[in-house]
N, C-alpha and C positions, 0 to 999 in steps of 0.2 A: 444474526451474526454470526457471520464469518471468522475462521481462526487468522485467515489474512488482515480482515479488518479491524481486528481484535490487535492483534501484531503492530500493525502498521500506525493505532491507535497510538499506543506505548511506545515506538521507538520509531525514530528517523534517522536519515545517515546524516553523522554531522559532517559540515563544511568544512570546520579546521581540522577535525583529526588527530587531534593533538593537545593533550595536557602540559600545561605552562603553568608555570611557579610565577606570579607576576613579584615585581619590583617591588609594588608597592602596596600595602594595605590596604583590605577593601574596606570602606568605611563605612558603608552603608548595614555590610556586619554587626560593625563594632553596636550600631543603634539597634539593629535585631538582636542580638546577644543577649543587651541590653534587659531592652522590654520582654524576653522570654525567662530571661535572672526572674526578673521580678512578677512576671506570671505564675512561676514554679513556690518562691516564696510566698505571695501572696493566697496560694492555694492550699500550701500547709498552714498558712494563720489560720485560715478558719477554720479547717479540723474537727476544734471543739466545740461549735457553735453551730451546731446540729445540719443535717441534710448530706453529712461525709459519708456516714452508712458502710465505716468502714475502722478499723482499728486505728485509734492514736494513742501518744503518750501521756496524754492529759487530760482529765476529764473534769468539765464545768458542768455541771448539772444544775445550776441554777439558771440557764439564760433561756432567754426567749423566742431564742433568732433561728432563722430556719436559710439556711445557703444552699439547697440543694439544686436549683437553677443553678447559681451562679458554678456550682461543682463540677454538673454536667455538660456545661456551656464551655469551659476552660480546661476539662481533661480530652475535650472532643479534639484540642488541636494544637496546645502546648507543647507537649511529649512529643507529635511527631514530625511540629516543624522545627524544635530542638536537635530529632534525630536528622532533620535532611541537611540542618546549620553543621553538625557534627561531622557527618559524613562529607558533607563537600570538600573539606581540609584530608582526607584520607586519600587518597590518587596522589596530590599532590606532595603531600609529605612521603610517600613511596618515594615519586619520582625524584624529590629533593636529596631525599637519605638513603637510600639503596635498601637490599634486604636488611643486612645485616644493621644499618644504621636507622632504620625505618623499628624492626626488632625491639632494638634497645629502648631507642626514644619512645615507643608506646608501653612497654615495662616496665620504665621508669614515670613516664608522665599522668600514666594511666595506672597503673598494676602496685605500685608505692601506696598511691592516697586509697586504691582498694582495699590493700590487706591491712593498711594502718586503722584502715576507718570499721572493716572486719573485725581487727581482733583487738581494739581498742575503744572506737567513738559510738558504733554500735552496740558492744558490753555495757558499757557505762549508763547510754539512755535507758536499754531494758531493765538496767537493774533500777535508775532511778523509777521508770516506771511497776518493779516488780515490790517494790517496800513503798509506792507512795496511794500506788491505785488496786493495785490486784486482791487485799485482804489479807495474805497471807504472813506468816510470822518473819520479824524481819530478821534478816542472813548480813553474813560480812560478806564485803564485795567476792574475796577466794571461795568462801564456798556456793556462790550464787552463781561464779564463773565457770565452774566445777561440774556444779552440780543440777540448776537448771539452763544456762546458756549453751553448754558445752554436752546436756543430758547426761552427765555420768551417777547422776542420784536416779531417788525413785523419780515419777511423776507423781506431784503433788494431786490429792485427792480434790473433783470440780475444777479440776484446771479449768482457767478461761482464755487461754490461747493469747495472739492465735494459730500458735503450732505450738509442737512438743518435738525439738525442748525448742526454745529461743533463738537458737541459733541462724543466723540471718543477717541480709546485707542491705536490710530496710531501704532507704533511698539512696544507699551507692548502686541499685539494680541499673542504675541507668548506665554508670561508668562504665558496671561489668556489663553489659550490652553493647560500649562503645570497644572496651576494648577485643569482645569476641569477635566481632565484627571488621575490627582492625587485620586479628591476625586470619580469617576467614579471607580478606582481602589479598593479604600476603600469600597466602596457601595457593590463592585463583591463580596469584600475577606468576607463581611459579609453576604450576601445574601448567598453563596453557601460555606459558611464552613464546613457544615455539610458532603457535598459530596466530596466524592476523587478523584479526578479528575486526570490523566495523564501528566504529566508535560514533555511538546512539547517545541520543536524547531526544526528552519528553517533549514534543510539538505544542508549543505556545499557542493553542487556538482552541479555539470552542469546541468543536466536535471532540478532540482527543481526550481534551481535559474531560469534559464528560463524559466519557466511554470509559478513561481511567479513571472516574470517582464509580461508575456505575459496576466496574469488575470488582471492584477493591471493596464496595458495599456487599456486593453479594458474596462474597469470599467472607466478608466480616461476617454476616448473617449465619452463615454454613457454623461456622466456628464458635457463635456463641448459642447452637441448638445442644452443643456440648457444654462450654464453658461461658460463666456467666460472666459482666465486667464486675470487675474488686474480686473474681478469684484466683488465687496467686498460688501457681504450681509449682515444683522445686523439679526443672527439668534433669533430669542424669544426677537427683539430691544435690545440685549446687546453682542453677541459674535462674536464678528467679527471674517467675515468668508469667506473666498478665495475659494469658492466651484472646482475651477478649479485644484488645488492641493491638494484638501482634501483627496483623495484616497491614493496618497503618502504619506503625512503623516500621517495617521489615519495606512497604512500597517506599516510604520516606527518607530512607537510608541508602536503596538503588537510585530514587530520584537525585538527593545529595552526589552521589557518587559519579552519575552522567553528567550532572549540572556542572562537576570538576571541568569533565571531559571536552565537553561542549561549550560552557559559555552562554546554555540558552537563558542563562536567567537575566542577561544584559537582551534580550530582543524578545521580552514579552510583551507586546502592543498594549499602548497606556490603554485600549478599549476593551481589550480583554481582563487585563487588572481590576480596570476597576468594573467592570462587568461583575468578578467574578467576589469582588470584594463586597459588591449589594449585596450579590447572594450570600455570602457569608450572615454580613448585619443584617438579611433580614430572618436567615434563618434565627437568629439568637431573639431577635424580636418577637417571634412567633413561639419561639419556646418560654419567654419571660413572661408573653399574657396568655401563654396554656395551651395553645394548640397543640403542643409537639406531644404525643402518645408513651412517655419514658418505659423503660423496657430493659431488663437487666440481662434480658436474653432467653430462648426459647424456642421452640418453634412455629413461631403464631405470627398473623399479621401485624404485632404492635411490634414485634420482634424486627422485624424484617424493615417497616419504615422509621426504627429508632436507627437502623444500620444504618440506612441511606442517609439518614437525616445529618448524624454524625458525621459520613464521610463528605460528603458536599460542603459542610460546616467547614471540616476540616481542610478542604481541598480548595473551597473559596475563600478563606482566611490567609492560607496559604498564600496561594499566587495570588492575591490581591496585597496582601503586605509586600511580598517579595516586591512585586513590581513599584508600589508606594515608594517602599523604604529607599531603595534602587534608581529611582526618581527624585524621590526630594529628599534624602538621609545623605547620599554618596557625598560628603563633602569632611573634610577633616575636623576633631572635636580631641582637643586633650584632654578636655573632661570624659567625654564618652570613651574613650580610646584606653582611660587608666580603669574605670568600670569594668571595659570589656573583658580587660586583662584580668580584672579581678575574677572575674564570673566564676574560675572552675573551682576556687579556693570557696568560695561564694556557697557554691552549691556544696561540697562535702560540710560545711561549717552551720549553714540557715537551721536549721533540725538541730542541734542543741540550742542553739541560740534562741529560737524561737519557743522549744520547752520552758526556757527562765522566762521569757518573759509572758506565756501564760500561766504558766503557774504563780505568778505573782498576781496577773489580772484576774486569780480566781476568787480574789477576796473584795474586791474592785465591783460596789454596788452601779451596774452601769450596764444599760441591754450588751446583749451577745453582737449584735452589730456595732456599738461604738469599739468593744471589745475586739471584734474583726479588725475594723481601720487601725484600730490601736498597735494590735500587733501586727499587721501587713507594714504600719511602716515605721515603725522600730525595728521591726527587723529586716527593714533594708538597710536600715541604716545602719546599724551597730553589725550586722554579716559586713556590710562592707568596711567600716571603721577595723572592727576586728583584723580583717584580710589584709589592708592596706596596710595600717600601722604596726600591727603587733606578728602575726604569721610570718608574713612577701618579707619583713627586715631580719629575721632571724633564719639566718642556712638552710639548719638543720631540718629546725619544725616547716620551712615553706616547704621542705624537698619531700615530709610526710604528709602534707596537707593540700599539696598541687603537684608533686612531681618534679620539681626542680626550684633549682637556685635562682631567686628573682633576680638580686644583683648581678649577679655573671651573665644571663640571660639576656637582662637591659641593656649588658653590654654589646654582649654579641650582635642582640637586632639594633645595634647604633650603628656597629661598624659594618652586617655585612646589610642591613636595611632590608629585610627579610619581612615577611607576615609571620605572624604568629600561624601554631598550625592546629589551634584547637578551636 
Protein backbone atom coordinates (compact mmCIF):
# COMPACT_ATOMS: atom_id res chain seq x y z
CA UNK A 1 0.00 0.00 0.00
CA UNK A 2 1.58 3.26 -1.14
CA UNK A 3 1.59 6.47 0.85
CA UNK A 4 -0.46 8.09 -1.89
CA UNK A 5 -3.19 5.45 -1.69
CA UNK A 6 -3.34 5.81 2.11
CA UNK A 7 -3.74 9.58 1.87
CA UNK A 8 -6.34 9.24 -0.87
CA UNK A 9 -8.18 6.73 1.28
CA UNK A 10 -8.28 9.07 4.24
CA UNK A 11 -9.14 12.32 2.46
CA UNK A 12 -10.67 13.55 -0.76
CA UNK A 13 -11.16 17.07 -1.98
CA UNK A 14 -14.54 18.38 -0.89
CA UNK A 15 -16.71 19.89 -3.61
CA UNK A 16 -18.31 22.34 -1.27
CA UNK A 17 -15.14 23.65 0.37
CA UNK A 18 -17.16 25.69 2.83
CA UNK A 19 -18.22 25.29 6.44
CA UNK A 20 -21.70 26.64 6.92
CA UNK A 21 -23.78 27.10 10.03
CA UNK A 22 -27.20 25.75 9.26
CA UNK A 23 -30.28 27.73 10.22
CA UNK A 24 -32.04 24.64 11.52
CA UNK A 25 -31.23 21.85 13.95
CA UNK A 26 -29.76 18.67 12.62
CA UNK A 27 -32.57 16.50 13.88
CA UNK A 28 -31.03 13.09 13.33
CA UNK A 29 -28.07 14.15 15.48
CA UNK A 30 -30.50 14.81 18.33
CA UNK A 31 -31.64 11.19 18.07
CA UNK A 32 -28.04 9.99 17.82
CA UNK A 33 -26.95 12.10 20.81
CA UNK A 34 -29.76 10.72 22.97
CA UNK A 35 -28.89 7.17 21.93
CA UNK A 36 -25.20 7.65 22.79
CA UNK A 37 -26.07 9.33 26.07
CA UNK A 38 -28.06 6.24 27.02
CA UNK A 39 -25.20 3.90 26.07
CA UNK A 40 -22.88 5.82 28.40
CA UNK A 41 -25.33 5.64 31.31
CA UNK A 42 -26.00 1.94 30.72
CA UNK A 43 -22.27 1.24 30.51
CA UNK A 44 -21.67 2.80 33.92
CA UNK A 45 -24.85 1.27 35.35
CA UNK A 46 -23.35 -2.19 34.85
CA UNK A 47 -19.98 -1.53 36.50
CA UNK A 48 -20.68 -3.24 39.87
CA UNK A 49 -22.21 -6.34 38.28
CA UNK A 50 -19.25 -8.25 36.93
CA UNK A 51 -16.91 -8.12 33.95
CA UNK A 52 -15.83 -4.48 34.09
CA UNK A 53 -12.27 -5.26 35.30
CA UNK A 54 -11.70 -1.70 36.42
CA UNK A 55 -12.23 0.75 39.25
CA UNK A 56 -15.75 1.63 40.31
CA UNK A 57 -17.28 3.55 43.21
CA UNK A 58 -19.72 0.85 44.38
CA UNK A 59 -18.92 -2.78 45.19
CA UNK A 60 -21.75 -5.29 45.05
CA UNK A 61 -19.92 -8.49 45.94
CA UNK A 62 -22.98 -10.72 46.08
CA UNK A 63 -23.86 -10.64 42.37
CA UNK A 64 -23.63 -13.68 40.10
CA UNK A 65 -23.58 -11.82 36.78
CA UNK A 66 -20.89 -11.21 34.16
CA UNK A 67 -21.32 -8.32 31.73
CA UNK A 68 -17.84 -8.52 30.21
CA UNK A 69 -19.07 -9.09 26.65
CA UNK A 70 -21.43 -6.11 26.86
CA UNK A 71 -18.65 -3.84 28.17
CA UNK A 72 -16.34 -4.93 25.36
CA UNK A 73 -18.92 -4.24 22.67
CA UNK A 74 -20.13 -0.93 24.08
CA UNK A 75 -16.69 0.52 24.79
CA UNK A 76 -15.55 -0.41 21.29
CA UNK A 77 -17.72 2.23 19.63
CA UNK A 78 -19.79 4.50 21.88
CA UNK A 79 -17.16 7.02 23.00
CA UNK A 80 -15.55 7.21 19.55
CA UNK A 81 -18.93 8.05 18.01
CA UNK A 82 -19.58 10.51 20.84
CA UNK A 83 -16.27 12.23 20.00
CA UNK A 84 -17.31 12.37 16.35
CA UNK A 85 -20.63 13.97 17.21
CA UNK A 86 -19.05 16.53 19.54
CA UNK A 87 -16.21 17.38 17.14
CA UNK A 88 -18.68 17.97 14.32
CA UNK A 89 -19.84 21.19 16.00
CA UNK A 90 -16.37 22.60 16.75
CA UNK A 91 -15.75 24.26 13.34
CA UNK A 92 -19.38 25.36 13.12
CA UNK A 93 -19.11 27.11 16.47
CA UNK A 94 -15.76 28.66 15.52
CA UNK A 95 -17.11 30.05 12.26
CA UNK A 96 -20.19 31.43 13.98
CA UNK A 97 -18.46 33.03 16.98
CA UNK A 98 -14.95 33.93 15.81
CA UNK A 99 -11.74 33.67 17.85
CA UNK A 100 -12.67 35.49 21.06
CA UNK A 101 -16.30 34.37 21.05
CA UNK A 102 -15.32 30.74 20.48
CA UNK A 103 -12.73 30.83 23.28
CA UNK A 104 -15.17 32.40 25.74
CA UNK A 105 -17.89 29.95 24.74
CA UNK A 106 -15.66 26.88 25.20
CA UNK A 107 -14.31 28.08 28.55
CA UNK A 108 -17.83 28.80 29.77
CA UNK A 109 -19.74 25.84 28.38
CA UNK A 110 -17.06 23.21 28.97
CA UNK A 111 -14.50 24.79 31.28
CA UNK A 112 -16.88 25.81 34.08
CA UNK A 113 -18.59 22.40 34.45
CA UNK A 114 -15.19 20.69 34.18
CA UNK A 115 -13.69 22.83 36.92
CA UNK A 116 -16.77 22.48 39.13
CA UNK A 117 -16.75 18.73 38.67
CA UNK A 118 -13.06 18.53 39.43
CA UNK A 119 -13.23 20.48 42.70
CA UNK A 120 -16.71 19.44 43.90
CA UNK A 121 -18.40 16.46 42.19
CA UNK A 122 -15.43 14.08 41.87
CA UNK A 123 -14.13 14.73 45.43
CA UNK A 124 -17.59 14.00 46.86
CA UNK A 125 -18.00 10.68 45.08
CA UNK A 126 -14.40 9.69 45.90
CA UNK A 127 -15.10 10.62 49.53
CA UNK A 128 -18.13 8.33 49.46
CA UNK A 129 -15.99 5.50 48.07
CA UNK A 130 -13.26 6.09 50.64
CA UNK A 131 -15.58 5.84 53.63
CA UNK A 132 -17.82 3.05 52.33
CA UNK A 133 -15.51 0.61 50.55
CA UNK A 134 -11.84 1.23 51.28
CA UNK A 135 -11.83 -0.09 54.83
CA UNK A 136 -9.97 2.81 56.41
CA UNK A 137 -11.24 4.76 59.44
CA UNK A 138 -13.93 7.30 58.64
CA UNK A 139 -12.62 10.78 57.86
CA UNK A 140 -14.40 14.15 57.96
CA UNK A 141 -14.84 15.64 54.49
CA UNK A 142 -12.30 18.44 55.04
CA UNK A 143 -9.56 16.03 56.19
CA UNK A 144 -10.24 13.68 53.30
CA UNK A 145 -10.21 16.55 50.77
CA UNK A 146 -6.91 17.95 52.02
CA UNK A 147 -5.00 14.79 52.91
CA UNK A 148 -6.36 12.12 50.54
CA UNK A 149 -7.89 13.89 47.54
CA UNK A 150 -5.25 16.59 47.23
CA UNK A 151 -2.53 14.36 48.69
CA UNK A 152 -1.15 16.65 51.39
CA UNK A 153 -1.31 13.84 53.96
CA UNK A 154 0.66 10.61 54.12
CA UNK A 155 -0.37 7.78 51.83
CA UNK A 156 -2.33 5.23 53.94
CA UNK A 157 -0.88 1.75 54.40
CA UNK A 158 -2.05 -0.87 51.90
CA UNK A 159 -3.51 1.83 49.68
CA UNK A 160 -6.11 0.33 47.33
CA UNK A 161 -5.88 2.96 44.61
CA UNK A 162 -6.66 3.36 41.81
CA UNK A 163 -4.07 6.14 42.13
CA UNK A 164 -2.43 8.35 44.72
CA UNK A 165 -3.67 10.88 45.55
CA UNK A 166 -7.38 10.54 44.72
CA UNK A 167 -7.17 13.72 42.61
CA UNK A 168 -8.67 12.93 39.20
CA UNK A 169 -11.27 13.96 36.62
CA UNK A 170 -13.24 10.71 36.78
CA UNK A 171 -15.81 10.44 34.01
CA UNK A 172 -15.19 14.11 33.17
CA UNK A 173 -12.12 13.04 31.17
CA UNK A 174 -14.35 13.17 28.10
CA UNK A 175 -15.22 16.85 28.42
CA UNK A 176 -11.62 17.58 29.42
CA UNK A 177 -10.59 16.16 26.04
CA UNK A 178 -13.31 18.15 24.26
CA UNK A 179 -11.97 21.35 25.76
CA UNK A 180 -8.40 20.48 24.77
CA UNK A 181 -9.40 19.60 21.19
CA UNK A 182 -11.37 22.84 20.92
CA UNK A 183 -8.37 24.89 22.07
CA UNK A 184 -6.06 23.01 19.69
CA UNK A 185 -8.50 23.70 16.84
CA UNK A 186 -8.54 27.40 17.76
CA UNK A 187 -4.74 27.47 17.81
CA UNK A 188 -4.41 25.73 14.44
CA UNK A 189 -6.98 28.01 12.81
CA UNK A 190 -4.91 31.02 13.84
CA UNK A 191 -1.51 29.52 13.03
CA UNK A 192 -2.60 28.58 9.51
CA UNK A 193 -5.13 31.33 8.82
CA UNK A 194 -3.03 32.73 5.97
CA UNK A 195 -2.54 29.34 4.32
CA UNK A 196 -5.15 28.21 1.83
CA UNK A 197 -5.78 24.52 2.42
CA UNK A 198 -8.21 22.32 0.48
CA UNK A 199 -11.30 21.27 2.37
CA UNK A 200 -11.15 17.53 2.97
CA UNK A 201 -13.57 14.74 3.66
CA UNK A 202 -13.45 11.03 4.30
CA UNK A 203 -14.80 9.33 1.22
CA UNK A 204 -17.92 7.26 2.06
CA UNK A 205 -16.98 4.29 -0.11
CA UNK A 206 -16.25 0.69 0.89
CA UNK A 207 -12.63 0.94 -0.20
CA UNK A 208 -11.75 4.07 1.70
CA UNK A 209 -13.64 3.07 4.85
CA UNK A 210 -11.90 -0.32 4.84
CA UNK A 211 -8.42 1.19 4.47
CA UNK A 212 -9.19 3.78 7.14
CA UNK A 213 -10.21 1.00 9.54
CA UNK A 214 -7.09 -1.03 8.76
CA UNK A 215 -4.79 1.94 9.41
CA UNK A 216 -6.45 2.78 12.75
CA UNK A 217 -6.39 -0.92 13.68
CA UNK A 218 -2.64 -1.17 13.17
CA UNK A 219 -1.95 2.06 15.06
CA UNK A 220 -4.18 0.84 17.90
CA UNK A 221 -2.34 -2.49 18.02
CA UNK A 222 1.05 -0.74 18.18
CA UNK A 223 -0.13 1.54 21.00
CA UNK A 224 -1.43 -1.47 22.94
CA UNK A 225 1.94 -3.15 22.88
CA UNK A 226 2.88 -0.59 25.54
CA UNK A 227 -0.44 0.49 27.06
CA UNK A 228 -3.22 -1.97 27.85
CA UNK A 229 -6.97 -1.38 27.83
CA UNK A 230 -8.23 0.43 30.97
CA UNK A 231 -4.72 1.66 31.78
CA UNK A 232 -5.16 5.36 32.47
CA UNK A 233 -2.23 7.77 32.37
CA UNK A 234 -1.97 11.36 33.57
CA UNK A 235 -0.37 13.03 30.54
CA UNK A 236 1.52 16.16 31.61
CA UNK A 237 0.13 15.44 35.07
CA UNK A 238 -3.44 16.55 34.31
CA UNK A 239 -4.72 15.12 30.99
CA UNK A 240 -6.54 11.89 31.89
CA UNK A 241 -5.81 9.51 29.03
CA UNK A 242 -6.44 5.88 28.10
CA UNK A 243 -3.87 5.37 25.34
CA UNK A 244 -5.35 2.03 24.26
CA UNK A 245 -8.39 3.74 22.72
CA UNK A 246 -6.80 7.09 21.91
CA UNK A 247 -6.09 6.34 18.20
CA UNK A 248 -9.79 5.65 17.65
CA UNK A 249 -10.90 8.71 19.63
CA UNK A 250 -8.53 11.05 17.81
CA UNK A 251 -9.43 9.61 14.41
CA UNK A 252 -13.12 10.20 15.06
CA UNK A 253 -12.47 13.74 16.26
CA UNK A 254 -10.77 14.40 12.92
CA UNK A 255 -13.67 12.70 11.10
CA UNK A 256 -16.16 14.91 12.91
CA UNK A 257 -14.30 18.10 12.00
CA UNK A 258 -13.97 17.11 8.34
CA UNK A 259 -17.65 16.17 8.27
CA UNK A 260 -18.56 19.69 9.39
CA UNK A 261 -16.45 21.16 6.58
CA UNK A 262 -17.81 18.95 3.81
CA UNK A 263 -21.14 17.43 4.92
CA UNK A 264 -20.10 13.97 3.73
CA UNK A 265 -22.43 12.46 6.34
CA UNK A 266 -25.33 13.44 4.07
CA UNK A 267 -23.87 11.60 1.09
CA UNK A 268 -23.19 8.12 2.48
CA UNK A 269 -24.86 5.72 0.02
CA UNK A 270 -27.58 3.59 1.56
CA UNK A 271 -25.80 0.44 0.37
CA UNK A 272 -22.57 1.54 2.09
CA UNK A 273 -24.35 2.38 5.34
CA UNK A 274 -26.27 -0.90 5.37
CA UNK A 275 -23.18 -2.96 4.57
CA UNK A 276 -21.09 -1.45 7.35
CA UNK A 277 -23.95 -1.64 9.83
CA UNK A 278 -24.24 -5.34 8.96
CA UNK A 279 -20.50 -5.75 9.55
CA UNK A 280 -20.82 -4.08 12.96
CA UNK A 281 -23.79 -6.22 14.00
CA UNK A 282 -22.07 -9.38 12.72
CA UNK A 283 -18.99 -8.60 14.82
CA UNK A 284 -21.24 -8.14 17.86
CA UNK A 285 -22.80 -11.56 17.26
CA UNK A 286 -19.38 -13.19 16.86
CA UNK A 287 -18.33 -11.67 20.18
CA UNK A 288 -21.48 -12.83 21.96
CA UNK A 289 -21.07 -16.45 20.79
CA UNK A 290 -17.41 -16.48 21.79
CA UNK A 291 -15.58 -16.29 18.45
CA UNK A 292 -13.57 -13.20 19.34
CA UNK A 293 -10.28 -13.65 21.29
CA UNK A 294 -10.30 -10.92 23.94
CA UNK A 295 -7.04 -9.16 24.68
CA UNK A 296 -6.16 -6.13 26.77
CA UNK A 297 -2.99 -5.55 24.78
CA UNK A 298 0.47 -6.92 24.11
CA UNK A 299 2.69 -7.99 21.24
CA UNK A 300 0.85 -11.11 20.09
CA UNK A 301 -1.71 -12.28 17.54
CA UNK A 302 -4.69 -12.08 19.90
CA UNK A 303 -3.93 -8.41 20.61
CA UNK A 304 -3.71 -7.70 16.86
CA UNK A 305 -6.97 -9.53 16.16
CA UNK A 306 -8.77 -7.73 18.95
CA UNK A 307 -7.50 -4.32 17.81
CA UNK A 308 -8.78 -5.08 14.29
CA UNK A 309 -12.07 -6.39 15.70
CA UNK A 310 -12.66 -3.31 17.87
CA UNK A 311 -11.81 -0.84 15.12
CA UNK A 312 -13.96 -2.53 12.49
CA UNK A 313 -16.83 -2.82 14.98
CA UNK A 314 -16.43 0.88 15.82
CA UNK A 315 -16.19 1.95 12.18
CA UNK A 316 -19.00 -0.32 11.00
CA UNK A 317 -21.49 0.72 13.66
CA UNK A 318 -20.54 4.40 13.39
CA UNK A 319 -20.91 4.64 9.60
CA UNK A 320 -24.00 2.45 9.67
CA UNK A 321 -25.74 4.32 12.48
CA UNK A 322 -24.94 7.75 11.03
CA UNK A 323 -26.41 6.76 7.66
CA UNK A 324 -29.39 4.99 9.24
CA UNK A 325 -30.27 7.83 11.62
CA UNK A 326 -29.80 10.43 8.87
CA UNK A 327 -32.09 8.49 6.52
CA UNK A 328 -34.76 7.37 8.99
CA UNK A 329 -34.72 9.87 11.86
CA UNK A 330 -33.93 13.25 10.32
CA UNK A 331 -37.20 14.72 11.53
CA UNK A 332 -38.22 17.12 14.26
CA UNK A 333 -39.24 15.69 17.62
CA UNK A 334 -39.78 18.07 20.54
CA UNK A 335 -39.34 15.17 22.97
CA UNK A 336 -36.01 14.04 21.50
CA UNK A 337 -34.82 17.63 21.12
CA UNK A 338 -35.49 18.24 24.82
CA UNK A 339 -33.59 15.07 25.77
CA UNK A 340 -30.74 16.06 23.45
CA UNK A 341 -30.41 19.49 25.06
CA UNK A 342 -30.34 17.69 28.40
CA UNK A 343 -27.51 15.34 27.41
CA UNK A 344 -24.52 17.46 28.44
CA UNK A 345 -25.84 18.07 31.96
CA UNK A 346 -26.90 14.41 32.15
CA UNK A 347 -23.34 13.37 31.35
CA UNK A 348 -22.06 15.49 34.24
CA UNK A 349 -24.52 14.19 36.87
CA UNK A 350 -25.23 10.59 35.82
CA UNK A 351 -22.38 9.09 37.86
CA UNK A 352 -23.53 10.36 41.28
CA UNK A 353 -27.10 9.43 40.31
CA UNK A 354 -26.01 5.89 39.44
CA UNK A 355 -23.90 5.56 42.58
CA UNK A 356 -26.96 6.28 44.71
CA UNK A 357 -29.07 3.76 42.80
CA UNK A 358 -26.39 1.05 42.87
CA UNK A 359 -25.77 1.57 46.58
CA UNK A 360 -29.48 1.11 47.34
CA UNK A 361 -29.61 -2.02 45.14
CA UNK A 362 -26.84 -3.73 47.15
CA UNK A 363 -29.40 -4.84 49.73
CA UNK A 364 -31.95 -5.98 47.13
CA UNK A 365 -31.84 -9.81 46.85
CA UNK A 366 -32.09 -10.18 43.06
CA UNK A 367 -29.75 -11.25 40.27
CA UNK A 368 -27.00 -8.93 39.10
CA UNK A 369 -28.59 -8.91 35.65
CA UNK A 370 -31.84 -7.58 37.09
CA UNK A 371 -29.91 -4.97 39.08
CA UNK A 372 -28.16 -3.98 35.85
CA UNK A 373 -31.48 -3.41 34.08
CA UNK A 374 -32.93 -1.53 37.05
CA UNK A 375 -29.86 0.68 37.45
CA UNK A 376 -29.84 1.43 33.73
CA UNK A 377 -33.50 2.42 33.50
CA UNK A 378 -33.53 4.36 36.76
CA UNK A 379 -30.22 6.03 35.91
CA UNK A 380 -31.52 7.29 32.57
CA UNK A 381 -34.84 8.45 34.01
CA UNK A 382 -33.56 10.18 37.15
CA UNK A 383 -30.57 11.80 35.42
CA UNK A 384 -32.87 13.45 32.90
CA UNK A 385 -35.48 14.40 35.49
CA UNK A 386 -32.91 16.00 37.80
CA UNK A 387 -31.30 17.82 34.90
CA UNK A 388 -34.51 19.12 33.34
CA UNK A 389 -36.68 19.89 36.38
CA UNK A 390 -34.04 21.00 38.88
CA UNK A 391 -30.65 21.97 37.47
CA UNK A 392 -31.77 23.69 34.28
CA UNK A 393 -34.40 25.72 36.14
CA UNK A 394 -31.85 27.37 38.45
CA UNK A 395 -29.55 29.81 36.56
CA UNK A 396 -26.45 29.58 38.78
CA UNK A 397 -26.72 25.81 39.23
CA UNK A 398 -27.31 25.40 35.50
CA UNK A 399 -24.15 27.39 34.77
CA UNK A 400 -22.08 25.15 37.08
CA UNK A 401 -23.42 21.86 35.74
CA UNK A 402 -23.93 22.65 32.06
CA UNK A 403 -22.03 25.86 31.38
CA UNK A 404 -25.04 27.93 30.42
CA UNK A 405 -28.17 29.63 31.70
CA UNK A 406 -30.71 27.52 29.83
CA UNK A 407 -33.57 29.98 30.18
CA UNK A 408 -31.54 32.76 28.58
CA UNK A 409 -30.03 30.39 25.99
CA UNK A 410 -33.45 29.12 24.95
CA UNK A 411 -34.60 32.67 24.39
CA UNK A 412 -31.63 33.34 22.14
CA UNK A 413 -32.20 30.08 20.27
CA UNK A 414 -35.80 30.98 19.63
CA UNK A 415 -34.78 34.46 18.48
CA UNK A 416 -32.01 33.52 16.11
CA UNK A 417 -33.07 29.92 15.33
CA UNK A 418 -29.51 28.69 15.55
CA UNK A 419 -28.70 25.10 16.40
CA UNK A 420 -26.96 24.21 19.65
CA UNK A 421 -23.20 23.80 19.44
CA UNK A 422 -23.10 20.74 21.67
